[in-house]
C-alpha positions in Angstrom: 111.8 101.3 104.3 109.2 104.9 105.8 106.1 104.3 107.9 104.2 107.1 108.6 101.5 107.5 110.8 98.7 109.9 110.3 98.7 113.1 112.3 94.5 112.8 112.9 94.2 109.6 113.9 96.4 108.2 115.2 95.9 104.4 114.2 96.5 104.8 109.6 99.6 103.7 108.7 101.2 103.8 105.0 104.3 102.4 104.4 107.0 103.2 102.0 110.1 101.3 100.4 112.4 103.9 98.5 114.9 102.8 96.7 118.8 104.8 96.9 120.7 104.9 94.6 124.1 106.5 96.4 126.1 107.0 92.9 123.4 109.2 90.7 122.0 111.0 93.6 118.6 109.8 93.7 116.0 108.5 95.0 112.8 106.7 93.9 109.8 104.8 95.7 109.1 100.7 94.2 106.9 99.8 97.2 103.7 101.7 98.8 101.1 99.5 101.8 98.2 100.3 101.9 98.7 99.7 98.1 96.9 102.9 95.8 93.3 102.7 95.8 92.4 103.5 92.0 88.2 103.3 93.4 86.1 105.4 91.5 83.5 106.2 93.9 79.7 105.6 93.0 78.5 109.2 91.6 81.0 109.3 89.7 81.2 105.4 88.5 77.3 106.6 86.6 78.5 109.3 85.3 81.4 107.4 83.4 80.7 104.8 79.9 82.8 101.6 81.0 85.5 102.5 78.7 86.2 106.3 80.4 85.5 104.2 84.4 89.2 102.4 82.5 90.5 105.2 81.5 90.2 107.2 85.0 91.5 104.3 86.4 94.9 103.9 84.6 95.3 108.2 85.1 94.8 107.3 88.5 97.6 103.8 87.8 99.7 106.4 85.9 100.3 109.0 88.5 100.4 106.8 91.4 103.8 105.6 89.9 104.9 108.9 88.1 104.1 108.8 84.6 102.4 111.2 85.0 102.5 112.7 80.6 100.8 108.7 80.3 98.1 110.3 83.8 97.0 112.8 82.0 97.2 112.0 78.5 94.3 110.3 80.0 92.7 112.0 81.7 92.6 114.7 78.3 91.1 112.0 76.1 88.6 111.0 79.0 87.8 114.8 78.9 86.9 114.2 74.9 84.8 111.1 75.2 82.3 113.2 77.4 82.4 116.7 75.9 80.8 115.0 72.4 78.0 113.4 73.7 77.1 116.4 76.1 77.0 119.0 72.7 75.4 116.2 71.1 72.2 116.8 73.8 72.3 120.3 73.0 71.8 120.0 69.7 69.5 118.6 69.9 67.8 120.7 73.3 68.6 124.3 70.4 66.9 122.1 67.0 63.4 121.6 70.3 63.5 125.3 71.0 63.5 125.9 67.5 66.9 127.7 66.6 68.1 128.7 63.1 69.9 126.4 60.3 73.0 128.4 61.0 73.4 128.0 65.0 72.1 124.3 63.8 74.4 123.7 61.9 77.5 125.2 63.5 76.8 123.1 66.5 76.3 119.8 64.5 79.8 120.2 62.2 81.9 121.2 65.2 80.6 118.3 67.5 80.4 115.8 63.9 84.0 117.2 63.9 87.7 116.0 64.9 89.0 118.5 66.8 89.1 118.8 70.5 89.3 122.3 71.5 85.7 123.6 69.2 84.2 121.2 71.0 85.9 122.0 74.2 85.1 125.9 72.8 81.8 124.8 72.4 80.7 122.8 75.3 82.4 125.5 77.7 79.6 128.3 76.3 76.8 126.4 78.6 78.8 124.8 81.2 76.2 125.4 84.1 77.4 128.0 86.7 78.3 125.7 89.4 81.7 124.7 87.3 82.8 128.1 87.4 85.3 129.6 89.8 85.8 133.4 90.1 85.0 133.6 85.3 86.9 130.3 85.0 85.3 128.0 82.8 86.8 124.8 84.6 86.1 122.8 81.6 88.4 124.6 79.2 91.0 125.5 81.6 91.4 121.9 82.4 91.9 120.5 79.4 94.6 123.4 78.1 96.3 122.7 81.3 96.4 118.9 80.2 97.0 119.8 77.3 100.0 121.8 77.7 101.4 119.6 80.2 101.3 117.1 77.9 103.5 118.9 75.3 105.5 121.1 77.8 106.5 119.3 81.1 108.3 116.2 82.1 107.5 113.7 84.6 107.3 115.2 87.4 104.8 117.7 86.4 102.9 116.6 85.0 102.6 114.3 88.0 101.4 116.8 89.9 99.7 117.9 87.1 96.9 115.0 87.4 96.6 114.6 90.9 94.9 118.4 90.4 93.2 117.8 87.4 91.0 115.0 89.8 88.9 116.9 92.2 87.7 119.4 89.2 87.5 116.1 87.2 84.6 114.4 90.0 82.8 116.9 90.5 83.0 118.1 86.7 82.2 115.0 85.3 79.0 114.1 87.4 77.5 117.5 87.5 77.7 117.3 83.0 76.5 113.7 83.6 73.5 115.0 85.5 73.3 118.1 83.1 72.8 116.0 79.8 69.9 114.1 82.3 68.5 117.3 82.2 68.7 118.3 78.7 67.0 114.7 78.5 64.1 114.8 79.8 62.9 118.0 78.5 62.0 116.6 75.8 58.8 114.4 77.1 58.9 116.8 79.9 57.7 119.8 76.3 56.1 117.6 75.3 53.4 116.4 78.7 53.0 119.9 79.4 51.9 120.8 76.0 49.4 117.9 76.2 48.3 119.0 78.9 47.8 122.0 77.8 45.6 121.5 74.9 43.1 118.2 76.8 42.6 121.5 79.5 41.7 123.8 76.2 39.6 121.1 74.2 37.1 120.6 77.8 37.1 124.3 77.7 36.4 125.0 74.5 33.8 121.6 75.0 32.5 123.2 78.3 
């Protein structure tokens, strides 16, 4: 048993149970109090659908239990799920803005397709600047690193990767959800402004 005190508050304590296998020269964690939290923060819960909350929690559980590859798979699937609605919103906005048929067909083909990397690349073109760090597209980088971990890394490396991706994912999913809401509200906003302008013009012409 290994009990640790928080160096900041001096009150919080966490206790681990470690199993030692002397013959194999191995050690592994078999228990923890308090239990690792898999709670989803309020803002993130709003950004995720019911199914994606399940994926998020499963990724947390796998990370806590050192199943790193499974955690990365859940996180990558979560990213894929959130990309399609974003692309559908982009398609609607570009159609309303009068984009040419070639562009609209390209967006629609990728959105309805099954190639996740194409969707990630397309979504990356409209990722908010707040999700870019020193030129890096966080969406593209997170997805590619998760894919690399799944196919080329061991469990421990993937645990570390998942732990690094979680805070990126939290911020990114919240901002993408806000971006979708802004795009969704653009049509009624534009329509209302046009109607107001039309009414004012009619009034002025009548005067």
